[in-house]
TORKOL-4160 file (C-alpha; in steps of 0.2 Angstrom, whole numbers, padded with zeros to 4 digits, m for minus):
443
<pt num="1" X="0037" Y="0040" Z="0156"/>
<pt num="2" X="0029" Y="0057" Z="0150"/>
<pt num="3" X="0036" Y="0068" Z="0135"/>
<pt num="4" X="0025" Y="0083" Z="0139"/>
<pt num="5" X="0026" Y="0096" Z="0153"/>
<pt num="6" X="0010" Y="0101" Z="0162"/>
<pt num="7" X="0005" Y="0116" Z="0171"/>
<pt num="8" X="m0010" Y="0121" Z="0182"/>
<pt num="9" X="m0015" Y="0134" Z="0196"/>
<pt num="10" X="m0014" Y="0123" Z="0212"/>
<pt num="11" X="m0022" Y="0136" Z="0223"/>
<pt num="12" X="m0040" Y="0143" Z="0222"/>
<pt num="13" X="m0044" Y="0154" Z="0206"/>
<pt num="14" X="m0061" Y="0159" Z="0212"/>
<pt num="15" X="m0056" Y="0175" Z="0221"/>
<pt num="16" X="m0041" Y="0186" Z="0225"/>
<pt num="17" X="m0029" Y="0179" Z="0238"/>
<pt num="18" X="m0012" Y="0184" Z="0245"/>
<pt num="19" X="m0003" Y="0171" Z="0236"/>
<pt num="20" X="m0006" Y="0158" Z="0222"/>
<pt num="21" X="0004" Y="0144" Z="0216"/>
<pt num="22" X="0007" Y="0139" Z="0198"/>
<pt num="23" X="0014" Y="0121" Z="0196"/>
<pt num="24" X="0024" Y="0114" Z="0182"/>
<pt num="25" X="0029" Y="0096" Z="0180"/>
<pt num="26" X="0039" Y="0087" Z="0166"/>
<pt num="27" X="0055" Y="0086" Z="0157"/>
<pt num="28" X="0053" Y="0104" Z="0150"/>
<pt num="29" X="0048" Y="0112" Z="0166"/>
<pt num="30" X="0065" Y="0122" Z="0168"/>
<pt num="31" X="0065" Y="0126" Z="0150"/>
<pt num="32" X="0048" Y="0135" Z="0152"/>
<pt num="33" X="0054" Y="0143" Z="0167"/>
<pt num="34" X="0069" Y="0150" Z="0159"/>
<pt num="35" X="0058" Y="0159" Z="0146"/>
<pt num="36" X="0048" Y="0169" Z="0158"/>
<pt num="37" X="0058" Y="0170" Z="0174"/>
<pt num="38" X="0072" Y="0182" Z="0177"/>
<pt num="39" X="0083" Y="0179" Z="0192"/>
<pt num="40" X="0101" Y="0182" Z="0198"/>
<pt num="41" X="0104" Y="0163" Z="0199"/>
<pt num="42" X="0097" Y="0151" Z="0186"/>
<pt num="43" X="0106" Y="0135" Z="0190"/>
<pt num="44" X="0090" Y="0128" Z="0197"/>
<pt num="45" X="0096" Y="0115" Z="0209"/>
<pt num="46" X="0083" Y="0104" Z="0217"/>
<pt num="47" X="0075" Y="0109" Z="0234"/>
<pt num="48" X="0079" Y="0128" Z="0232"/>
<pt num="49" X="0069" Y="0144" Z="0232"/>
<pt num="50" X="0074" Y="0157" Z="0219"/>
<pt num="51" X="0069" Y="0175" Z="0220"/>
<pt num="52" X="0065" Y="0185" Z="0204"/>
<pt num="53" X="0052" Y="0192" Z="0192"/>
<pt num="54" X="0040" Y="0184" Z="0179"/>
<pt num="55" X="0043" Y="0193" Z="0163"/>
<pt num="56" X="0032" Y="0193" Z="0147"/>
<pt num="57" X="0045" Y="0187" Z="0134"/>
<pt num="58" X="0036" Y="0196" Z="0120"/>
<pt num="59" X="0036" Y="0213" Z="0128"/>
<pt num="60" X="0049" Y="0211" Z="0141"/>
<pt num="61" X="0037" Y="0218" Z="0154"/>
<pt num="62" X="0038" Y="0213" Z="0172"/>
<pt num="63" X="0022" Y="0203" Z="0176"/>
<pt num="64" X="0025" Y="0199" Z="0195"/>
<pt num="65" X="0038" Y="0198" Z="0208"/>
<pt num="66" X="0039" Y="0179" Z="0213"/>
<pt num="67" X="0047" Y="0165" Z="0223"/>
<pt num="68" X="0050" Y="0149" Z="0213"/>
<pt num="69" X="0052" Y="0132" Z="0221"/>
<pt num="70" X="0062" Y="0120" Z="0211"/>
<pt num="71" X="0062" Y="0101" Z="0212"/>
<pt num="72" X="0074" Y="0089" Z="0202"/>
<pt num="73" X="0068" Y="0072" Z="0196"/>
<pt num="74" X="0066" Y="0059" Z="0204"/>
<pt num="75" X="0065" Y="0068" Z="0221"/>
<pt num="76" X="0049" Y="0077" Z="0218"/>
<pt num="77" X="0030" Y="0074" Z="0221"/>
<pt num="78" X="0028" Y="0068" Z="0203"/>
<pt num="79" X="0045" Y="0060" Z="0201"/>
<pt num="80" X="0048" Y="0072" Z="0187"/>
<pt num="81" X="0057" Y="0089" Z="0186"/>
<pt num="82" X="0045" Y="0101" Z="0195"/>
<pt num="83" X="0043" Y="0120" Z="0197"/>
<pt num="84" X="0031" Y="0129" Z="0208"/>
<pt num="85" X="0029" Y="0148" Z="0205"/>
<pt num="86" X="0023" Y="0157" Z="0221"/>
<pt num="87" X="0015" Y="0173" Z="0214"/>
<pt num="88" X="0004" Y="0187" Z="0221"/>
<pt num="89" X="m0014" Y="0181" Z="0221"/>
<pt num="90" X="m0022" Y="0193" Z="0210"/>
<pt num="91" X="m0034" Y="0185" Z="0197"/>
<pt num="92" X="m0026" Y="0194" Z="0182"/>
<pt num="93" X="m0008" Y="0191" Z="0188"/>
<pt num="94" X="m0011" Y="0172" Z="0191"/>
<pt num="95" X="m0020" Y="0169" Z="0175"/>
<pt num="96" X="m0007" Y="0179" Z="0165"/>
<pt num="97" X="0007" Y="0168" Z="0172"/>
<pt num="98" X="m0002" Y="0152" Z="0168"/>
<pt num="99" X="m0005" Y="0159" Z="0150"/>
<pt num="100" X="0014" Y="0163" Z="0148"/>
<pt num="101" X="0018" Y="0145" Z="0154"/>
<pt num="102" X="0006" Y="0138" Z="0141"/>
<pt num="103" X="0013" Y="0149" Z="0127"/>
<pt num="104" X="0031" Y="0143" Z="0131"/>
<pt num="105" X="0028" Y="0125" Z="0129"/>
<pt num="106" X="0018" Y="0118" Z="0144"/>
<pt num="107" X="0001" Y="0110" Z="0142"/>
<pt num="108" X="m0014" Y="0113" Z="0154"/>
<pt num="109" X="m0015" Y="0099" Z="0166"/>
<pt num="110" X="m0030" Y="0088" Z="0167"/>
<pt num="111" X="m0040" Y="0085" Z="0184"/>
<pt num="112" X="m0029" Y="0076" Z="0196"/>
<pt num="113" X="m0015" Y="0074" Z="0183"/>
<pt num="114" X="0000" Y="0078" Z="0195"/>
<pt num="115" X="m0006" Y="0065" Z="0207"/>
<pt num="116" X="m0009" Y="0053" Z="0193"/>
<pt num="117" X="0009" Y="0056" Z="0187"/>
<pt num="118" X="0015" Y="0053" Z="0205"/>
<pt num="119" X="0006" Y="0036" Z="0205"/>
<pt num="120" X="0012" Y="0031" Z="0187"/>
<pt num="121" X="0030" Y="0035" Z="0192"/>
<pt num="122" X="0029" Y="0025" Z="0207"/>
<pt num="123" X="0030" Y="0039" Z="0220"/>
<pt num="124" X="0014" Y="0034" Z="0228"/>
<pt num="125" X="0002" Y="0019" Z="0227"/>
<pt num="126" X="m0016" Y="0021" Z="0222"/>
<pt num="127" X="m0023" Y="0021" Z="0240"/>
<pt num="128" X="m0011" Y="0036" Z="0244"/>
<pt num="129" X="m0017" Y="0045" Z="0228"/>
<pt num="130" X="m0035" Y="0043" Z="0234"/>
<pt num="131" X="m0030" Y="0049" Z="0251"/>
<pt num="132" X="m0024" Y="0065" Z="0244"/>
<pt num="133" X="m0041" Y="0069" Z="0237"/>
<pt num="134" X="m0049" Y="0064" Z="0254"/>
<pt num="135" X="m0037" Y="0076" Z="0263"/>
<pt num="136" X="m0042" Y="0090" Z="0252"/>
<pt num="137" X="m0061" Y="0087" Z="0254"/>
<pt num="138" X="m0060" Y="0083" Z="0272"/>
<pt num="139" X="m0073" Y="0093" Z="0282"/>
<pt num="140" X="m0069" Y="0088" Z="0300"/>
<pt num="141" X="m0054" Y="0081" Z="0311"/>
<pt num="142" X="m0059" Y="0063" Z="0309"/>
<pt num="143" X="m0060" Y="0063" Z="0290"/>
<pt num="144" X="m0043" Y="0072" Z="0289"/>
<pt num="145" X="m0035" Y="0059" Z="0301"/>
<pt num="146" X="m0042" Y="0045" Z="0291"/>
<pt num="147" X="m0034" Y="0053" Z="0275"/>
<pt num="148" X="m0017" Y="0056" Z="0283"/>
<pt num="149" X="m0016" Y="0038" Z="0289"/>
<pt num="150" X="m0019" Y="0032" Z="0271"/>
<pt num="151" X="m0007" Y="0045" Z="0264"/>
<pt num="152" X="0007" Y="0039" Z="0276"/>
<pt num="153" X="0005" Y="0022" Z="0268"/>
<pt num="154" X="m0005" Y="0013" Z="0282"/>
<pt num="155" X="m0015" Y="0003" Z="0269"/>
<pt num="156" X="0000" Y="m0004" Z="0261"/>
<pt num="157" X="0007" Y="m0009" Z="0278"/>
<pt num="158" X="m0010" Y="m0017" Z="0282"/>
<pt num="159" X="m0010" Y="m0027" Z="0266"/>
<pt num="160" X="0008" Y="m0032" Z="0264"/>
<pt num="161" X="0007" Y="m0046" Z="0277"/>
<pt num="162" X="m0009" Y="m0052" Z="0268"/>
<pt num="163" X="m0001" Y="m0051" Z="0251"/>
<pt num="164" X="0015" Y="m0060" Z="0257"/>
<pt num="165" X="0005" Y="m0074" Z="0265"/>
<pt num="166" X="m0004" Y="m0077" Z="0248"/>
<pt num="167" X="0011" Y="m0076" Z="0238"/>
<pt num="168" X="0021" Y="m0089" Z="0249"/>
<pt num="169" X="0006" Y="m0101" Z="0248"/>
<pt num="170" X="0006" Y="m0100" Z="0229"/>
<pt num="171" X="0025" Y="m0101" Z="0228"/>
<pt num="172" X="0025" Y="m0117" Z="0238"/>
<pt num="173" X="0012" Y="m0125" Z="0228"/>
<pt num="174" X="0019" Y="m0119" Z="0211"/>
<pt num="175" X="0036" Y="m0125" Z="0215"/>
<pt num="176" X="0030" Y="m0142" Z="0222"/>
<pt num="177" X="0021" Y="m0145" Z="0206"/>
<pt num="178" X="0033" Y="m0138" Z="0193"/>
<pt num="179" X="0049" Y="m0143" Z="0202"/>
<pt num="180" X="0046" Y="m0159" Z="0213"/>
<pt num="181" X="0064" Y="m0164" Z="0212"/>
<pt num="182" X="0069" Y="m0149" Z="0223"/>
<pt num="183" X="0065" Y="m0157" Z="0240"/>
<pt num="184" X="0074" Y="m0144" Z="0250"/>
<pt num="185" X="0060" Y="m0132" Z="0246"/>
<pt num="186" X="0049" Y="m0143" Z="0257"/>
<pt num="187" X="0032" Y="m0151" Z="0251"/>
<pt num="188" X="0017" Y="m0141" Z="0257"/>
<pt num="189" X="0002" Y="m0151" Z="0261"/>
<pt num="190" X="m0016" Y="m0148" Z="0259"/>
<pt num="191" X="m0018" Y="m0147" Z="0278"/>
<pt num="192" X="m0005" Y="m0133" Z="0279"/>
<pt num="193" X="m0013" Y="m0123" Z="0265"/>
<pt num="194" X="m0030" Y="m0125" Z="0273"/>
<pt num="195" X="m0023" Y="m0118" Z="0290"/>
<pt num="196" X="m0015" Y="m0104" Z="0281"/>
<pt num="197" X="m0031" Y="m0100" Z="0272"/>
<pt num="198" X="m0041" Y="m0100" Z="0288"/>
<pt num="199" X="m0029" Y="m0088" Z="0296"/>
<pt num="200" X="m0030" Y="m0077" Z="0281"/>
<pt num="201" X="m0049" Y="m0077" Z="0281"/>
<pt num="202" X="m0050" Y="m0072" Z="0300"/>
<pt num="203" X="m0038" Y="m0058" Z="0297"/>
<pt num="204" X="m0048" Y="m0052" Z="0282"/>
<pt num="205" X="m0064" Y="m0052" Z="0292"/>
<pt num="206" X="m0056" Y="m0041" Z="0305"/>
<pt num="207" X="m0050" Y="m0029" Z="0291"/>
<pt num="208" X="m0067" Y="m0028" Z="0283"/>
<pt num="209" X="m0075" Y="m0024" Z="0300"/>
<pt num="210" X="m0063" Y="m0010" Z="0303"/>
<pt num="211" X="m0066" Y="m0004" Z="0285"/>
<pt num="212" X="m0085" Y="m0003" Z="0288"/>
<pt num="213" X="m0081" Y="0008" Z="0303"/>
<pt num="214" X="m0070" Y="0019" Z="0293"/>
<pt num="215" X="m0084" Y="0022" Z="0280"/>
<pt num="216" X="m0096" Y="0027" Z="0295"/>
<pt num="217" X="m0083" Y="0040" Z="0301"/>
<pt num="218" X="m0079" Y="0046" Z="0283"/>
<pt num="219" X="m0097" Y="0047" Z="0276"/>
<pt num="220" X="m0108" Y="0048" Z="0291"/>
<pt num="221" X="m0124" Y="0039" Z="0294"/>
<pt num="222" X="m0141" Y="0041" Z="0284"/>
<pt num="223" X="m0153" Y="0044" Z="0298"/>
<pt num="224" X="m0172" Y="0045" Z="0296"/>
<pt num="225" X="m0183" Y="0052" Z="0309"/>
<pt num="226" X="m0200" Y="0043" Z="0309"/>
<pt num="227" X="m0216" Y="0044" Z="0319"/>
<pt num="228" X="m0235" Y="0048" Z="0317"/>
<pt num="229" X="m0240" Y="0066" Z="0314"/>
<pt num="230" X="m0237" Y="0079" Z="0327"/>
<pt num="231" X="m0226" Y="0069" Z="0339"/>
<pt num="232" X="m0212" Y="0082" Z="0337"/>
<pt num="233" X="m0201" Y="0075" Z="0323"/>
<pt num="234" X="m0198" Y="0092" Z="0315"/>
<pt num="235" X="m0194" Y="0099" Z="0333"/>
<pt num="236" X="m0181" Y="0085" Z="0335"/>
<pt num="237" X="m0173" Y="0089" Z="0318"/>
<pt num="238" X="m0172" Y="0107" Z="0323"/>
<pt num="239" X="m0165" Y="0103" Z="0340"/>
<pt num="240" X="m0151" Y="0092" Z="0333"/>
<pt num="241" X="m0147" Y="0105" Z="0319"/>
<pt num="242" X="m0148" Y="0119" Z="0332"/>
<pt num="243" X="m0158" Y="0129" Z="0319"/>
<pt num="244" X="m0176" Y="0131" Z="0313"/>
<pt num="245" X="m0175" Y="0121" Z="0297"/>
<pt num="246" X="m0191" Y="0112" Z="0298"/>
<pt num="247" X="m0208" Y="0120" Z="0300"/>
<pt num="248" X="m0216" Y="0116" Z="0318"/>
<pt num="249" X="m0234" Y="0117" Z="0320"/>
<pt num="250" X="m0248" Y="0110" Z="0331"/>
<pt num="251" X="m0257" Y="0105" Z="0315"/>
<pt num="252" X="m0255" Y="0087" Z="0311"/>
<pt num="253" X="m0247" Y="0083" Z="0294"/>
<pt num="254" X="m0237" Y="0099" Z="0292"/>
<pt num="255" X="m0222" Y="0090" Z="0285"/>
<pt num="256" X="m0227" Y="0084" Z="0267"/>
<pt num="257" X="m0210" Y="0082" Z="0260"/>
<pt num="258" X="m0193" Y="0076" Z="0266"/>
<pt num="259" X="m0183" Y="0089" Z="0276"/>
<pt num="260" X="m0164" Y="0086" Z="0277"/>
<pt num="261" X="m0149" Y="0092" Z="0287"/>
<pt num="262" X="m0132" Y="0087" Z="0294"/>
<pt num="263" X="m0125" Y="0087" Z="0311"/>
<pt num="264" X="m0108" Y="0082" Z="0318"/>
<pt num="265" X="m0108" Y="0073" Z="0335"/>
<pt num="266" X="m0093" Y="0067" Z="0345"/>
<pt num="267" X="m0092" Y="0050" Z="0336"/>
<pt num="268" X="m0102" Y="0051" Z="0320"/>
<pt num="269" X="m0110" Y="0063" Z="0307"/>
<pt num="270" X="m0128" Y="0061" Z="0305"/>
<pt num="271" X="m0137" Y="0065" Z="0288"/>
<pt num="272" X="m0154" Y="0068" Z="0295"/>
<pt num="273" X="m0170" Y="0066" Z="0286"/>
<pt num="274" X="m0187" Y="0072" Z="0294"/>
<pt num="275" X="m0201" Y="0063" Z="0286"/>
<pt num="276" X="m0220" Y="0065" Z="0285"/>
<pt num="277" X="m0230" Y="0058" Z="0299"/>
<pt num="278" X="m0234" Y="0039" Z="0294"/>
<pt num="279" X="m0252" Y="0036" Z="0296"/>
<pt num="280" X="m0268" Y="0031" Z="0287"/>
<pt num="281" X="m0275" Y="0047" Z="0278"/>
<pt num="282" X="m0287" Y="0051" Z="0264"/>
<pt num="283" X="m0276" Y="0066" Z="0258"/>
<pt num="284" X="m0268" Y="0062" Z="0241"/>
<pt num="285" X="m0254" Y="0075" Z="0245"/>
<pt num="286" X="m0251" Y="0068" Z="0262"/>
<pt num="287" X="m0250" Y="0050" Z="0255"/>
<pt num="288" X="m0236" Y="0056" Z="0243"/>
<pt num="289" X="m0226" Y="0062" Z="0258"/>
<pt num="290" X="m0230" Y="0046" Z="0267"/>
<pt num="291" X="m0224" Y="0036" Z="0252"/>
<pt num="292" X="m0208" Y="0046" Z="0252"/>
<pt num="293" X="m0206" Y="0043" Z="0271"/>
<pt num="294" X="m0207" Y="0024" Z="0268"/>
<pt num="295" X="m0194" Y="0025" Z="0254"/>
<pt num="296" X="m0182" Y="0035" Z="0265"/>
<pt num="297" X="m0185" Y="0022" Z="0279"/>
<pt num="298" X="m0180" Y="0008" Z="0267"/>
<pt num="299" X="m0163" Y="0016" Z="0264"/>
<pt num="300" X="m0159" Y="0022" Z="0282"/>
<pt num="301" X="m0144" Y="0016" Z="0291"/>
<pt num="302" X="m0151" Y="0023" Z="0308"/>
<pt num="303" X="m0169" Y="0026" Z="0312"/>
<pt num="304" X="m0175" Y="0037" Z="0326"/>
<pt num="305" X="m0193" Y="0032" Z="0331"/>
<pt num="306" X="m0202" Y="0047" Z="0340"/>
<pt num="307" X="m0216" Y="0043" Z="0351"/>
<pt num="308" X="m0227" Y="0055" Z="0361"/>
<pt num="309" X="m0225" Y="0050" Z="0379"/>
<pt num="310" X="m0242" Y="0056" Z="0383"/>
<pt num="311" X="m0251" Y="0047" Z="0369"/>
<pt num="312" X="m0245" Y="0030" Z="0364"/>
<pt num="313" X="m0258" Y="0022" Z="0352"/>
<pt num="314" X="m0260" Y="0008" Z="0340"/>
<pt num="315" X="m0252" Y="0018" Z="0326"/>
<pt num="316" X="m0236" Y="0019" Z="0337"/>
<pt num="317" X="m0236" Y="0000" Z="0340"/>
<pt num="318" X="m0238" Y="m0003" Z="0321"/>
<pt num="319" X="m0223" Y="0009" Z="0318"/>
<pt num="320" X="m0213" Y="0000" Z="0331"/>
<pt num="321" X="m0217" Y="m0017" Z="0322"/>
<pt num="322" X="m0212" Y="m0010" Z="0305"/>
<pt num="323" X="m0195" Y="m0003" Z="0311"/>
<pt num="324" X="m0191" Y="m0018" Z="0322"/>
<pt num="325" X="m0178" Y="m0025" Z="0310"/>
<pt num="326" X="m0169" Y="m0008" Z="0308"/>
<pt num="327" X="m0154" Y="m0001" Z="0317"/>
<pt num="328" X="m0165" Y="0010" Z="0328"/>
<pt num="329" X="m0167" Y="0021" Z="0343"/>
<pt num="330" X="m0184" Y="0024" Z="0351"/>
<pt num="331" X="m0187" Y="0040" Z="0360"/>
<pt num="332" X="m0201" Y="0047" Z="0370"/>
<pt num="333" X="m0204" Y="0065" Z="0366"/>
<pt num="334" X="m0213" Y="0079" Z="0376"/>
<pt num="335" X="m0206" Y="0073" Z="0393"/>
<pt num="336" X="m0209" Y="0090" Z="0399"/>
<pt num="337" X="m0228" Y="0087" Z="0397"/>
<pt num="338" X="m0229" Y="0069" Z="0402"/>
<pt num="339" X="m0213" Y="0063" Z="0411"/>
<pt num="340" X="m0209" Y="0044" Z="0409"/>
<pt num="341" X="m0196" Y="0032" Z="0415"/>
<pt num="342" X="m0198" Y="0022" Z="0400"/>
<pt num="343" X="m0183" Y="0022" Z="0387"/>
<pt num="344" X="m0175" Y="0038" Z="0381"/>
<pt num="345" X="m0184" Y="0053" Z="0385"/>
<pt num="346" X="m0182" Y="0070" Z="0377"/>
<pt num="347" X="m0191" Y="0087" Z="0375"/>
<pt num="348" X="m0187" Y="0092" Z="0358"/>
<pt num="349" X="m0196" Y="0109" Z="0359"/>
<pt num="350" X="m0185" Y="0113" Z="0374"/>
<pt num="351" X="m0169" Y="0107" Z="0365"/>
<pt num="352" X="m0168" Y="0094" Z="0379"/>
<pt num="353" X="m0161" Y="0080" Z="0369"/>
<pt num="354" X="m0145" Y="0075" Z="0378"/>
<pt num="355" X="m0150" Y="0057" Z="0382"/>
<pt num="356" X="m0153" Y="0054" Z="0363"/>
<pt num="357" X="m0136" Y="0062" Z="0359"/>
<pt num="358" X="m0127" Y="0051" Z="0372"/>
<pt num="359" X="m0135" Y="0035" Z="0366"/>
<pt num="360" X="m0130" Y="0039" Z="0348"/>
<pt num="361" X="m0112" Y="0043" Z="0352"/>
<pt num="362" X="m0111" Y="0027" Z="0363"/>
<pt num="363" X="m0118" Y="0017" Z="0348"/>
<pt num="364" X="m0105" Y="0023" Z="0336"/>
<pt num="365" X="m0090" Y="0024" Z="0349"/>
<pt num="366" X="m0082" Y="0008" Z="0342"/>
<pt num="367" X="m0081" Y="0016" Z="0325"/>
<pt num="368" X="m0067" Y="0027" Z="0332"/>
<pt num="369" X="m0056" Y="0011" Z="0330"/>
<pt num="370" X="m0054" Y="0016" Z="0312"/>
<pt num="371" X="m0044" Y="0031" Z="0318"/>
<pt num="372" X="m0032" Y="0022" Z="0328"/>
<pt num="373" X="m0028" Y="0007" Z="0316"/>
<pt num="374" X="m0024" Y="0006" Z="0297"/>
<pt num="375" X="m0041" Y="0005" Z="0288"/>
<pt num="376" X="m0048" Y="0003" Z="0270"/>
<pt num="377" X="m0057" Y="0020" Z="0267"/>
<pt num="378" X="m0068" Y="0019" Z="0252"/>
<pt num="379" X="m0080" Y="0007" Z="0243"/>
<pt num="380" X="m0067" Y="0003" Z="0229"/>
<pt num="381" X="m0054" Y="m0004" Z="0242"/>
<pt num="382" X="m0068" Y="m0013" Z="0252"/>
<pt num="383" X="m0075" Y="m0021" Z="0237"/>
<pt num="384" X="m0059" Y="m0028" Z="0231"/>
<pt num="385" X="m0055" Y="m0034" Z="0249"/>
<pt num="386" X="m0072" Y="m0043" Z="0249"/>
<pt num="387" X="m0068" Y="m0051" Z="0232"/>
<pt num="388" X="m0051" Y="m0057" Z="0239"/>
<pt num="389" X="m0060" Y="m0064" Z="0254"/>
<pt num="390" X="m0073" Y="m0073" Z="0242"/>
<pt num="391" X="m0059" Y="m0081" Z="0232"/>
<pt num="392" X="m0050" Y="m0087" Z="0248"/>
<pt num="393" X="m0067" Y="m0094" Z="0254"/>
<pt num="394" X="m0069" Y="m0103" Z="0237"/>
<pt num="395" X="m0051" Y="m0111" Z="0239"/>
<pt num="396" X="m0056" Y="m0116" Z="0257"/>
<pt num="397" X="m0071" Y="m0125" Z="0251"/>
<pt num="398" X="m0061" Y="m0133" Z="0237"/>
<pt num="399" X="m0048" Y="m0139" Z="0250"/>
<pt num="400" X="m0063" Y="m0146" Z="0261"/>
<pt num="401" X="m0069" Y="m0155" Z="0245"/>
<pt num="402" X="m0051" Y="m0163" Z="0243"/>
<pt num="403" X="m0048" Y="m0154" Z="0226"/>
<pt num="404" X="m0030" Y="m0156" Z="0221"/>
<pt num="405" X="m0019" Y="m0141" Z="0226"/>
<pt num="406" X="m0014" Y="m0137" Z="0208"/>
<pt num="407" X="m0033" Y="m0133" Z="0205"/>
<pt num="408" X="m0034" Y="m0123" Z="0221"/>
<pt num="409" X="m0021" Y="m0111" Z="0216"/>
<pt num="410" X="m0032" Y="m0102" Z="0204"/>
<pt num="411" X="m0043" Y="m0095" Z="0218"/>
<pt num="412" X="m0028" Y="m0090" Z="0229"/>
<pt num="413" X="m0020" Y="m0081" Z="0214"/>
<pt num="414" X="m0036" Y="m0072" Z="0211"/>
<pt num="415" X="m0036" Y="m0066" Z="0230"/>
<pt num="416" X="m0018" Y="m0060" Z="0227"/>
<pt num="417" X="m0024" Y="m0050" Z="0211"/>
<pt num="418" X="m0038" Y="m0041" Z="0221"/>
<pt num="419" X="m0026" Y="m0037" Z="0235"/>
<pt num="420" X="m0013" Y="m0029" Z="0223"/>
<pt num="421" X="m0027" Y="m0020" Z="0214"/>
<pt num="422" X="m0031" Y="m0011" Z="0230"/>
<pt num="423" X="m0014" Y="m0003" Z="0229"/>
<pt num="424" X="m0015" Y="m0001" Z="0210"/>
<pt num="425" X="0000" Y="m0012" Z="0205"/>
<pt num="426" X="m0006" Y="m0030" Z="0199"/>
<pt num="427" X="0002" Y="m0039" Z="0185"/>
<pt num="428" X="0004" Y="m0058" Z="0182"/>
<pt num="429" X="0023" Y="m0055" Z="0180"/>
<pt num="430" X="0023" Y="m0047" Z="0197"/>
<pt num="431" X="0016" Y="m0063" Z="0205"/>
<pt num="432" X="0028" Y="m0074" Z="0195"/>
<pt num="433" X="0043" Y="m0063" Z="0201"/>
<pt num="434" X="0037" Y="m0064" Z="0219"/>
<pt num="435" X="0036" Y="m0083" Z="0217"/>
<pt num="436" X="0053" Y="m0087" Z="0210"/>
<pt num="437" X="0062" Y="m0074" Z="0220"/>
<pt num="438" X="0059" Y="m0086" Z="0235"/>
<pt num="439" X="0066" Y="m0102" Z="0228"/>
<pt num="440" X="0083" Y="m0106" Z="0220"/>
<pt num="441" X="0075" Y="m0117" Z="0207"/>
<pt num="442" X="0089" Y="m0115" Z="0195"/>
<pt num="443" X="0104" Y="m0120" Z="0206"/>
């Protein structure tokens, strides 16, 4: 598919390391290698490691002692001939070998181009390509597990039954319309199509629910800490982060701007925002902070409302009313000063917040299901799944309105297209091939 050969440093180039890897992929990979690599054996079979030296072809000087991994098309990551030069990790040496590869006919690879070639050459689907990047940037065990599940093809396994059901439905309708004389294929009725669509919609709802859980696991939850001034919001932020990030003072209104941090609990990552105390004030600067607090509150996925257990007043009741529609947790702080049996009690200044942490972990316990089942893992995939579901809902409405089956198929075909787009492999010919491979209409 590609006529040129690409090269890039696959390991870090920011600092010296024990080993670096320079990767080549393309039809001329072994030609480039021949020009700069001296070894006792240059047959270059696939899945072999060769020992030798990188040599500058102009000066015939040795550059480095290396090991070279070789992969023959189509049994390689990209599906092309591939070479991986394992060199010593010095900055000069690594860049020198890269320069030699470029001067001998290779082209500098673009960002993600090796993975792109793997996708375009049919070695992986689009969800697996996305999973590779997810695995690279994963910063905790759960994110790495999500990425590995996708990389192993779990999303394809999840979607194939859904795709097959849609394809069968369209196939039956199309053949009934275009080849009514072939009675042996069976005449599908509107009732049967409706039943299939309803089952499909139920399954799609389940897939989307698990997908939302995977997003929470992967991206975390935007969490805003709110309360009137001096109730201990900053102390709570510091206790959750286990560091003194926010200024803590007895003077009300110390926090004028948003203070942010991130903490990983057992079941969820919280992206924390400590806000200015929400109250009526004449201070123009404090008003700006309060406005920012309300803007952050409007975008919050989780709200922690902090109350002073020793001083509940009208401002607290007003804040409880304002946050009633949010996914929220109400905590009573300063329990060391004024013990209370009401709700979740903490003493943020003493780092006694175990009740709150237990409640948060319990709240997000169900999101762990995304780690045990195949799940869509990003907004592109979820958006296309929602579009597929919407198309099938439109077909169901048309069936309920007794619209002829030949007019219903357009929405069902759209659902098929969106599902295949998740995998990165839709074409109209693909759908037609799937349809007519099921029926011997020419016999």
